[in-house]
C-alpha positions in Angstrom: 0.7 -5.5 -79.9 -1.2 -6.1 -83.1 1.9 -7.4 -84.8 2.3 -10.1 -82.2 -0.1 -12.6 -83.5 -0.9 -15.6 -81.3 0.4 -18.7 -83.1 1.5 -22.2 -82.4 1.8 -24.4 -79.3 4.8 -23.8 -77.0 7.0 -26.6 -75.5 6.4 -27.6 -71.8 9.6 -25.9 -70.7 8.5 -22.7 -72.4 5.2 -22.9 -70.6 6.9 -23.4 -67.2 9.2 -20.4 -67.8 6.1 -18.3 -68.6 4.4 -19.7 -65.4 7.4 -18.7 -63.3 7.3 -15.2 -64.7 3.7 -14.8 -63.8 4.3 -16.3 -60.4 6.9 -13.8 -59.5 5.2 -10.8 -61.0 3.9 -7.9 -58.9 0.3 -8.9 -59.9 0.4 -12.4 -58.3 3.4 -12.6 -56.1 1.2 -12.0 -53.0 -1.7 -14.1 -54.2 -0.9 -17.6 -52.8 -4.2 -19.2 -53.6 -4.2 -17.9 -57.2 -0.7 -19.0 -57.8 -1.6 -22.5 -56.5 -4.6 -22.5 -58.7 -2.6 -21.6 -61.8 0.2 -24.0 -61.1 -2.2 -26.9 -60.6 -4.2 -26.4 -63.8 -1.0 -25.8 -65.9 0.7 -28.9 -64.6 -2.4 -31.0 -65.0 -2.6 -30.0 -68.7 1.1 -30.5 -69.3 0.7 -34.0 -67.8 -2.1 -34.8 -70.3 -4.8 -34.8 -67.6 -7.1 -32.1 -69.1 -10.1 -34.3 -68.4 -9.4 -34.2 -64.6 -9.5 -30.4 -64.5 -13.0 -29.9 -63.1 -14.5 -27.6 -60.5 -14.8 -30.4 -58.0 -11.2 -31.6 -58.3 -9.8 -28.0 -58.3 -11.8 -27.3 -55.1 -10.3 -30.3 -53.3 -6.7 -30.2 -54.7 -6.2 -26.4 -54.7 -8.5 -25.0 -52.0 -8.3 -28.0 -49.6 -12.0 -28.6 -49.5 -13.0 -32.0 -48.1 -14.4 -34.9 -50.0 -17.9 -33.6 -49.4 -17.1 -30.4 -51.3 -20.2 -29.2 -53.1 -19.6 -26.4 -55.7 -23.3 -25.5 -55.6 -23.0 -24.3 -52.0 -19.3 -23.2 -52.0 -18.4 -21.2 -55.1 -14.8 -20.8 -54.2 -13.4 -22.1 -57.5 -15.7 -19.9 -59.7 -14.8 -16.8 -57.5 -11.1 -17.5 -57.6 -11.2 -18.2 -61.4 -12.7 -14.8 -62.0 -10.0 -13.2 -59.9 -7.2 -15.2 -61.7 -8.5 -14.1 -65.1 -8.5 -10.5 -64.0 -4.9 -10.8 -62.7 -3.7 -12.5 -65.9 -5.3 -9.7 -68.0 -3.6 -7.0 -65.8 -0.3 -8.8 -66.0 -0.3 -9.1 -69.8 -1.4 -5.5 -70.2 1.7 -4.4 -68.3 4.9 -6.3 -67.3 4.0 -9.4 -69.3 3.2 -7.5 -72.5 6.4 -8.8 -74.2 6.3 -12.4 -72.9 7.0 -14.9 -75.7 4.4 -17.4 -74.3 1.0 -16.5 -72.8 -1.1 -18.6 -70.4 -4.8 -18.0 -70.4 -7.8 -19.3 -68.5 -10.8 -19.2 -70.9 -14.2 -18.3 -69.5 -16.6 -21.1 -68.8 -13.9 -23.6 -67.8 -10.6 -24.2 -65.9 -8.4 -25.8 -68.6 -5.7 -23.3 -69.5 -4.5 -22.5 -73.0 -0.9 -21.9 -74.0 0.0 -19.7 -77.0 3.1 -18.3 -78.6 3.0 -14.6 -79.1 6.2 -14.1 -80.9 7.7 -17.2 -82.6 11.1 -15.5 -83.0 11.4 -15.2 -79.3 10.5 -18.8 -78.6 12.5 -20.8 -81.2 15.7 -22.8 -80.5 17.2 -21.7 -77.2 20.4 -19.6 -77.3 23.7 -21.0 -76.0 23.1 -19.0 -72.8 19.7 -20.6 -72.4 21.1 -24.0 -73.0 23.8 -23.4 -70.4 21.2 -22.3 -67.9 19.0 -25.4 -68.6 22.1 -27.7 -68.3 23.1 -26.0 -65.1 19.7 -26.4 -63.6 19.6 -30.1 -64.5 23.0 -30.6 -62.9 21.8 -28.8 -59.7 18.8 -31.1 -59.5 20.9 -34.2 -60.2 23.4 -33.2 -57.5 20.5 -32.6 -55.1 19.1 -36.0 -55.8 22.5 -37.7 -55.4 23.2 -36.0 -52.1 19.7 -36.6 -50.8 19.0 -33.0 -49.7 16.1 -33.9 -47.5 14.9 -30.3 -47.0 14.8 -29.5 -50.7 11.5 -27.7 -51.0 8.6 -29.6 -52.6 5.8 -28.0 -54.6 2.8 -27.2 -52.4 4.6 -27.6 -49.1 5.0 -23.8 -48.4 3.1 -24.0 -45.0 4.3 -23.7 -41.5 3.1 -23.3 -37.9 5.1 -21.5 -35.1 4.5 -23.2 -31.8 4.7 -21.2 -28.6 8.3 -20.8 -27.5 9.1 -22.5 -24.2 9.9 -20.3 -21.3 13.1 -21.7 -19.8 14.2 -18.5 -18.1 13.1 -19.8 -14.6 10.7 -16.8 -14.3 7.0 -17.3 -15.1 6.9 -13.5 -15.5 8.7 -13.9 -18.8 5.8 -15.8 -20.4 4.6 -12.6 -22.0 8.0 -12.3 -23.7 8.1 -15.9 -25.1 4.5 -15.6 -26.3 5.2 -12.2 -27.8 8.3 -13.4 -29.7 6.2 -16.3 -31.0 3.5 -14.0 -32.2 5.9 -11.6 -33.9 7.8 -14.4 -35.7 4.4 -15.7 -36.9 3.4 -12.3 -38.1 6.7 -11.8 -39.9 6.4 -15.1 -41.7 2.8 -14.3 -42.6 4.0 -11.4 -44.7 6.1 -13.7 -47.0 4.3 -14.2 -50.3 3.5 -17.8 -51.1 3.9 -19.0 -47.5 0.8 -20.3 -45.6 1.3 -19.6 -41.9 -1.1 -21.0 -39.3 -2.6 -18.3 -37.0 -1.5 -17.8 -33.4 -4.9 -19.1 -32.1 -4.4 -22.6 -33.5 -0.7 -22.8 -32.9 -1.1 -21.9 -29.2 -3.5 -24.8 -28.9 -0.4 -26.9 -28.3 1.1 -24.7 -25.6 2.3 -26.8 -22.7 1.4 -30.1 -24.6 4.0 -32.7 -25.6 3.0 -34.0 -29.0 4.9 -35.3 -32.0 5.3 -32.8 -34.8 3.8 -35.3 -37.3 0.5 -35.3 -35.3 0.6 -31.5 -35.1 1.2 -31.2 -38.8 -1.8 -33.5 -39.5 -4.1 -31.3 -37.2 -2.9 -28.0 -38.6 -2.4 -29.1 -42.3 1.2 -27.8 -42.5 4.4 -29.1 -44.0 6.7 -27.7 -41.3 6.5 -26.9 -37.6 8.8 -24.4 -35.8 9.6 -25.0 -32.1 11.9 -23.1 -29.8 12.8 -21.9 -26.4 14.0 -18.8 -24.5 16.7 -19.3 -21.9 17.9 -16.5 -19.7 20.8 -16.1 -17.3 21.3 -12.7 -15.7 21.0 -10.1 -18.4 21.8 -12.5 -21.3 19.1 -14.4 -23.3 19.3 -17.2 -25.9 16.5 -17.9 -28.3 16.7 -21.3 -30.0 14.6 -22.3 -33.0 14.2 -25.7 -34.6 12.2 -26.4 -37.7 11.0 -29.9 -38.5 9.2 -31.4 -41.5 5.9 -32.9 -40.4 5.9 -35.7 -43.0 8.6 -37.6 -41.2 9.6 -35.5 -38.1 13.0 -34.7 -39.6 14.8 -31.6 -38.3 15.7 -29.4 -41.3 17.1 -26.4 -39.4 18.3 -25.3 -36.0 19.5 -21.8 -35.0 20.3 -19.9 -31.8 20.4 -16.2 -31.2 22.1 -14.7 -28.2 22.4 -11.3 -26.5 21.1 -9.0 -23.8 17.3 -9.2 -23.3 16.7 -5.7 -24.8 19.1 -6.4 -27.7 17.0 -9.4 -28.9 13.5 -8.0 -28.7 12.4 -6.6 -32.0 14.7 -8.9 -34.0 11.9 -11.0 -35.5 13.2 -10.4 -39.0 16.6 -11.8 -38.0 14.9 -14.9 -36.6 12.9 -15.4 -39.7 15.7 -15.1 -42.3 17.1 -18.7 -42.1 13.5 -20.1 -41.8 12.4 -18.3 -45.0 15.5 -19.6 -46.8 14.3 -23.1 -46.4 10.5 -22.6 -46.7 10.5 -20.2 -49.6 14.0 -20.1 -51.2 14.7 -16.7 -52.9 12.0 -14.9 -50.9 13.0 -11.9 -48.9 12.2 -11.4 -45.2 10.0 -8.4 -44.7 12.1 -5.5 -43.4 10.8 -3.7 -40.4 12.3 -0.8 -38.4 13.7 -2.0 -35.1 11.9 -0.2 -32.3 13.4 1.1 -29.1 13.8 -2.0 -27.0 11.9 -0.6 -23.9 9.0 0.3 -26.1 8.9 -3.1 -27.7 8.8 -4.8 -24.3 5.8 -2.7 -23.4 4.1 -3.7 -26.7 4.6 -7.4 -25.8 3.1 -6.8 -22.3 0.1 -5.2 -23.9 -0.3 -8.0 -26.4 -0.3 -10.5 -23.5 -3.4 -8.9 -22.1 -5.6 -9.1 -25.2 -7.1 -12.4 -24.3 -8.2 -11.3 -20.8 -11.4 -9.7 -22.1 -12.0 -7.4 -19.1 -12.2 -3.7 -18.7 -9.2 -3.8 -16.3 -7.0 -5.6 -18.8 -8.1 -3.2 -21.6 -7.2 -0.2 -19.5 -3.8 -1.7 -18.5 -3.0 -2.6 -22.1 -3.9 0.9 -23.2 -1.5 2.3 -20.7 1.3 0.1 -21.9 0.8 1.1 -25.5 0.6 4.8 -24.7 3.8 4.5 -22.7 5.5 2.7 -25.6 4.6 5.5 -27.9 6.0 8.1 -25.6 9.3 6.2 -25.5 9.3 5.6 -29.3 7.1 8.0 -31.2 8.0 6.4 -34.5 6.8 2.9 -33.5 4.2 2.1 -36.1 3.3 -1.3 -34.6 2.5 0.4 -31.3 0.1 2.8 -33.0 -1.5 -0.1 -34.9 -1.9 -2.1 -31.7 -3.5 1.0 -30.1 -5.9 1.3 -33.0 -6.9 -2.4 -32.5 -7.4 -1.8 -28.8 -9.8 1.1 -29.4 -11.7 -1.1 -31.9 -12.2 -3.7 -29.1 -13.3 -1.0 -26.7 -16.1 0.1 -29.1 -17.4 -3.4 -29.3 -17.1 -4.6 -25.7 -17.0 -1.8 -23.3 -19.1 1.2 -22.3 -17.0 3.6 -24.2 -19.0 5.3 -27.0 -18.4 3.4 -30.2 -18.0 6.5 -32.4 -15.5 8.0 -29.9 -13.5 4.8 -29.9 -13.5 4.7 -33.6 -12.3 8.3 -33.9 -9.4 7.5 -31.6 -8.7 4.2 -33.3 -8.7 5.7 -36.8 -6.3 8.4 -35.7 -3.9 5.8 -34.3 -4.2 3.7 -37.5 -3.5 6.7 -39.7 -0.4 7.5 -37.7 0.8 3.9 -38.1 0.4 4.1 -41.9 2.2 7.4 -41.9 5.2 5.7 -40.3 4.8 2.4 -42.2 2.7 2.5 -45.4 2.7 -1.3 -45.5 1.3 -1.9 -42.0 -1.3 -4.6 -42.6 -2.7 -4.4 -39.1 -3.5 -0.7 -39.5 -5.4 -1.3 -42.7 -7.3 -4.1 -41.1 -8.4 -2.0 -38.2 -9.4 0.8 -40.5 -11.4 -1.5 -42.7 -13.2 -3.1 -39.8 -14.0 0.2 -38.2 -15.2 1.8 -41.4 -17.6 -1.0 -42.1 -18.9 -2.2 -38.7 -19.0 1.2 -36.9 -19.2 3.9 -39.6 -21.3 1.7 -41.9 -19.1 2.6 -44.9 -19.1 -0.9 -46.3 -17.2 -0.2 -49.5 -14.4 1.6 -47.7 -14.3 -1.2 -45.1 -14.0 -3.9 -47.7 -11.3 -2.1 -49.5 -9.2 -1.7 -46.3 -9.5 -5.3 -45.4 -8.6 -6.5 -48.9 -5.5 -4.3 -48.8 -4.6 -5.8 -45.4 -4.9 -9.3 -46.9 -2.6 -8.3 -49.8 0.0 -7.1 -47.4 -0.4 -10.1 -45.1 -1.7 -13.1 -47.1 -1.8 -15.4 -44.0 -3.7 -12.9 -41.8 -6.6 -15.1 -40.6 -8.2 -12.3 -38.7 -8.4 -10.1 -41.9 -10.2 -12.9 -43.8 -12.6 -13.4 -40.8 -13.4 -9.6 -40.6 -13.9 -9.4 -44.4 -16.2 -12.5 -44.2 -18.3 -10.7 -41.6 -18.5 -7.5 -43.6 -19.7 -9.4 -46.7 -22.1 -11.5 -44.6 -23.8 -8.5 -43.1 -24.4 -7.2 -46.6 -26.1 -10.4 -47.6 -23.2 -11.5 -49.9 -23.2 -15.0 -48.4 -21.3 -17.0 -51.0 -18.4 -14.5 -51.0 -18.5 -14.4 -47.2 -18.2 -18.1 -46.9 -15.1 -18.1 -49.2 -13.4 -15.6 -46.9 -14.5 -17.4 -43.7 -13.3 -20.8 -44.9 -10.0 -19.3 -45.9 -9.7 -17.9 -42.3 -10.4 -21.4 -41.0 -7.7 -23.0 -43.2 -5.2 -20.5 -41.6 -6.7 -21.0 -38.1 -8.1 -24.5 -38.2 -8.4 -25.0 -34.4 -10.3 -21.9 -33.7 -13.9 -22.7 -32.7 -14.9 -19.0 -33.2 -14.3 -19.3 -36.9 -16.5 -22.4 -37.2 -19.2 -20.7 -35.3 -19.0 -17.6 -37.6 -19.3 -19.9 -40.6 -22.4 -21.4 -39.0 -23.8 -17.9 -38.3 -23.3 -17.0 -42.0 -25.2 -20.1 -43.1 -27.9 -19.3 -40.6 -28.3 -15.8 -41.9 -28.4 -17.2 -45.5 -31.4 -19.4 -44.2 -29.4 -22.6 -44.9 -30.5 -24.0 -41.6 -29.5 -27.6 -42.2 -26.0 -26.7 -43.3 -25.7 -24.3 -40.3 -26.7 -27.1 -37.9 -24.2 -29.5 -39.5 -21.3 -27.0 -39.1 -22.3 -25.8 -35.7 -22.7 -29.3 -34.3 -19.3 -30.3 -35.6 -17.9 -27.3 -33.6 -19.8 -28.4 -30.5 -18.5 -31.9 -30.8 -14.9 -30.7 -31.1 -15.1 -28.0 -28.5 -17.8 -29.0 -26.0 -16.8 -26.3 -23.5 -17.5 -23.5 -26.0 -20.8 -22.2 -24.6 -21.7 -19.6 -27.3 -22.1 -22.3 -29.9 -25.5 -23.2 -28.2 -26.8 -19.7 -29.2 -26.4 -20.4 -32.9 -27.5 -24.1 -32.7 -30.6 -22.8 -31.0 -31.2 -20.1 -33.6 -30.9 -22.7 -36.4 -33.4 -25.0 -34.8 -35.7 -22.0 -34.3 -35.3 -21.2 -38.0 -36.4 -24.7 -38.8 -39.4 -24.4 -36.5 -38.0 -27.0 -33.9 -38.8 -24.7 -31.0 -38.4 -27.3 -28.2 -34.9 -28.1 -29.5 -34.1 -24.3 -29.6 -35.2 -23.9 -26.0 -33.0 -26.7 -24.9 -30.0 -25.0 -26.5 -30.8 -21.5 -25.1 -31.0 -22.8 -21.6 -27.3 -23.7 -21.8 -26.3 -20.1 -22.3 -25.2 -17.6 -19.7 -28.0 -15.5 -18.2 -26.9 -12.3 -20.0 -27.6 -13.9 -23.4 -30.1 -16.6 -22.4 -33.0 -14.3 -21.3 -33.0 -12.4 -24.6 -33.2 -15.6 -26.7 -35.9 -17.2 -24.5 -38.0 -14.0 -24.6 -37.9 -14.1 -28.4 -38.7 -17.8 -28.4 -41.6 -17.3 -26.1 -43.0 -14.7 -28.4 -42.6 -17.1 -31.3 -44.5 -19.8 -29.3 -47.4 -17.4 -28.7 -46.7 -17.1 -25.0 -47.0 -13.3 -25.1 -47.5 -12.6 -21.4 -44.4 -14.6 -20.4 -42.4 -12.9 -23.2 -43.5 -9.4 -22.2 -42.7 -10.1 -18.5 -39.2 -11.1 -19.4 -38.9 -8.3 -22.0 -39.8 -5.7 -19.3 -36.8 -6.8 -17.2 -34.5 -6.7 -20.1 -35.5 -3.2 -21.0 -34.6 -2.0 -17.5 -31.4 -3.7 -16.5 -29.6 -3.0 -13.2 -27.0 -0.3 -13.3 -24.1 -2.8 -13.1 -25.4 -4.6 -16.2 -24.8 -1.6 -18.5 -26.9 -0.4 -21.4 -29.8 -2.5 -22.8 -29.0 -4.5 -25.9 -31.1 -2.4 -28.3 -31.0 -4.7 -31.3 -32.0 -7.7 -29.3 -34.9 -5.8 -27.8 -36.0 -4.6 -31.2 -36.4 -8.1 -32.7 -38.3 -9.3 -29.6 -40.8 -6.4 -30.1 -40.9 -7.3 -33.8 -41.9 -10.9 -33.0 -44.5 -9.6 -30.6 -46.0 -7.4 -33.3 -45.0 -4.1 -31.5 -43.7 -2.3 -34.6 -43.4 1.2 -33.1 -41.3 -0.1 -30.2 -39.2 -2.3 -32.5 -38.3 0.8 -34.6 -37.5 2.9 -31.5 -35.0 0.2 -30.3 -33.6 -0.1 -33.8 -33.0 3.6 -33.9 -31.1 3.3 -30.6 -29.1 0.4 -32.0 -28.2 2.6 -34.9 -27.0 5.4 -32.5 -25.0 2.8 -30.6 -23.6 1.5 -33.9 -24.6 -2.0 -33.1 -27.0 -2.7 -36.0 -24.9 -4.7 -38.5 -27.4 -7.6 -38.6 -30.2 -5.4 -39.8 -30.4 -6.7 -43.4 -29.9 -10.4 -42.7 -31.5 -11.3 -39.3 -34.6 -13.5 -39.9 -36.2 -12.3 -36.6 -36.9 -9.0 -38.4 -38.9 -10.6 -41.2 -42.2 -9.4 -39.8 -41.3 -5.7 -40.2 -39.4 -5.8 -43.5 -42.4 -4.5 -45.5 -42.6 -1.3 -43.3 -41.3 1.9 -45.0 -39.4 2.7 -41.9 -37.3 -0.5 -42.3 -36.5 0.4 -45.9 -35.4 3.9 -44.8 -33.2 2.4 -42.0 -31.6 0.1 -44.5 -30.6 3.0 -46.6 -29.4 5.0 -43.6 -27.1 2.1 -42.6 -25.7 1.7 -46.1 -27.3 -1.7 -46.4 -30.0 -0.8 -48.9 -30.6 1.3 -51.9 
């Protein structure tokens, strides 16, 4: 390496060849945002626009921040620049060691530098190189003459899969149409360099007739995929149509036919022609085809996830266990089982640690069958951090899930939560806002961003974000909890009370008890607290963490720590480090000891 002195300035075509080598390397091929970052700054410099390469312009052009982007609050450009420099260093230390031209991103700025490593390798092109360049020019010229309208444009590698229409004549097949939609979305999400909108936002348009250009504007995508499922007897036809959102032009239409059980599990086959247009040259992720009956059961279980009831949970669990009995090598079924147990630990009366044990075993089996199963890594990461309080292992698992599925909005959301609970707010906001870009119509993600700003004590920013969610989704009740907390943080207690009164009773009474304590109405607060500490049997276990902070606000330190210990035993104590309502007990040695016990303090 010492003999390869850095000398000279390469020609633009040499820089672009070097850029393409980096873009397709194993170090960056799955890092869509970093590739977009590097492409932007390289092309800006080649165009002579070095003066325009600033943190603000990069944030807007590359990371889709709005015109009010403030780099002092949102460090996304600085964070991503550090990652890009590390990736470039790793690339040039391995597969890029012999590259003729090197592209660097000097510290302290965002203007790249281009340098020739070996002048001999970058002199006049050979005849073969000249032939390739000439051929490429001819191809582009022919494309221009023929007007190939679906010729891929830089920066338009984005798509949303709308819910497939059920034209089978049987409403009972809705689960099948929704399941095929979700699996096609997941398959496309694994393609490097392709931004795929999450199911939550795409399903916002289910049953709604709307022009694809309007949908593209709302979701921020270059293409939309629509389709239908038609069934007669034992035969089924899946029809897909992809349209460009800039003008509504149909760029692709395909149909797939066969018996019902022959078509399920063929999401890779459905994705191949779509990928050929969206990301020419990219390969469709190859997955093992499951036993059709097992796959049908998986889709039925997936259709129950949004029901959020114990009955639906138990029914979904039964479907997945049956699917695994039919097809013991079905990795996706094990991963779905792991995710179901994770939900149980959070929402139902099952002991969290027991649910985690079962979920981790299912995720481990999924990875044994499929080492690239992003969902299994995601569940492991979430469980390790949130339940087992192993924050480093949890973060590593979630980052690995993101590498395997770069458009997995849920993984970015979970990682944002894990970082938030550790008090790493700037990093958390980067992840949460990435999740929002992939799932732009999900009110939950906007509320989570508002919660992160609240925990960071940025109350004005939290209110601005939360109120925008409330305006867009007025029926989303839970947003009033966080708007109230932000007003309470600012000391506007009357406004906080008004928000809390809009909440369901199961949440409202906890928040009002804490607010009464803050207002000095101790007797009223204690009367409400007594009821909350002794709920009716059908109401389940008391919310230990909520009771702890009410006691803390009343000055009852011993009781506060008793309830915090119970919250730790329940593994529902993630907010310990960041919740402002515990400020009054932070100086107590017991608080410091508990922080260490939960892995949140040194």
